[in-house]
C-alpha positions as CSV (number, residue, x, y, z in Angstrom):
1,E,0.0,0.0,0.0
2,L,2.8,2.4,0.8
3,V,4.3,1.8,-2.7
4,V,1.0,2.7,-4.3
5,V,0.7,5.9,-2.2
6,I,4.3,6.8,-3.2
7,V,3.6,6.2,-6.9
8,I,0.4,8.3,-6.8
9,L,2.3,11.1,-5.1
10,G,5.0,10.9,-7.7
11,I,2.4,11.1,-10.5
12,L,0.7,14.1,-8.9
13,A,4.1,15.8,-8.5
14,A,5.0,15.1,-12.1
15,V,1.6,16.6,-13.3
16,A,1.5,19.6,-10.9
17,F,5.1,20.7,-11.1
18,P,5.1,21.9,-14.7
19,K,1.9,23.8,-14.0
20,F,3.6,25.9,-11.3
21,Q,7.1,25.9,-12.8
22,D,6.8,29.0,-15.0
23,L,4.4,31.5,-13.6
24,T,6.8,34.4,-14.1
25,G,5.4,35.2,-17.5
26,D,1.9,35.5,-16.1
27,A,3.2,37.6,-13.2
28,K,5.0,40.0,-15.5
29,Q,2.0,40.3,-17.7
30,A,-0.1,41.1,-14.6
31,V,2.5,43.9,-13.7
32,V,2.1,45.3,-17.2
33,N,-1.7,45.2,-16.9
34,G,-1.4,47.1,-13.7
35,G,0.8,49.7,-15.4
36,K,-1.7,50.0,-18.2
37,A,-4.5,50.6,-15.6
38,A,-2.3,53.2,-13.9
39,M,-1.7,55.0,-17.2
40,L,-5.4,55.1,-18.0
41,S,-6.2,56.3,-14.5
42,A,-3.6,59.0,-14.8
43,A,-5.2,60.1,-18.1
44,V,-8.6,60.3,-16.6
45,I,-7.4,62.2,-13.5
46,T,-5.4,64.6,-15.6
47,F,-8.4,65.2,-17.9
48,A,-10.6,66.0,-14.8
49,K,-7.9,68.1,-13.2
50,F,-7.7,70.4,-16.2
51,Q,-11.5,70.7,-16.4
52,G,-12.0,68.6,-19.5
53,N,-9.1,69.9,-21.5
54,K,-7.0,67.2,-23.1
55,Q,-3.3,67.3,-22.1
56,S,-0.2,65.8,-23.8
57,I,1.1,62.3,-23.2
58,G,4.0,63.7,-21.3
59,T,1.8,65.4,-18.8
60,I,-0.2,62.2,-18.3
61,Q,3.0,60.2,-17.9
62,G,4.2,62.7,-15.3
63,N,1.2,61.8,-13.1
64,I,2.1,58.1,-13.0
65,V,4.0,56.8,-10.0
66,P,7.3,55.4,-11.4
67,D,7.9,51.7,-11.4
68,A,11.5,50.6,-12.1
69,N,10.2,47.5,-14.0
70,L,8.0,49.4,-16.4
71,T,8.6,51.9,-19.3
72,Y,5.9,54.1,-20.7
73,A,6.0,55.2,-24.3
74,G,4.0,55.9,-27.4
75,T,1.3,58.3,-28.5
76,C,-2.1,59.2,-27.2
77,A,-3.7,56.8,-29.6
78,S,-1.3,54.0,-28.9
79,A,0.4,54.3,-25.5
80,T,2.5,51.3,-24.6
81,V,3.5,49.9,-21.2
82,T,6.5,47.5,-21.4
83,Y,8.0,45.3,-18.8
84,V,11.8,45.7,-18.6
85,G,13.3,42.3,-18.3
86,T,13.0,38.8,-19.6
87,P,10.6,37.6,-20.7
88,A,9.3,40.8,-22.1
89,A,5.6,41.7,-21.7
90,S,3.8,44.7,-23.0
91,A,0.3,46.2,-23.4
92,T,-1.2,49.0,-25.4
93,V,-3.9,51.5,-24.3
94,D,-5.8,54.1,-26.3
95,L,-5.8,57.4,-24.4
96,S,-7.1,59.6,-27.3
97,E,-10.3,60.3,-25.4
98,Y,-8.3,62.1,-22.7
99,C,-5.1,63.1,-24.4
100,S,-4.1,65.4,-27.3
């Protein structure tokens, strides 16, 4: 019986280990998605702060709390958040409603 239990635990370990082995890619994409949400929030807050007047992408980026793992670039219509590191992850957000 002990051998059967050990074999079953071995099979479970062999199946479960690859599932949890490489979660770094998912974690980095989650960081990028958080950065994307931060950029959109900064755009909305800046839009409201200036009473509905659209501001430049630079002004919006100036309202984002810096994260050493993320870079922000692009234009109002295609602002990009990129994870600095390996594996790379990125996301694009359209800020043209709040940005000029």
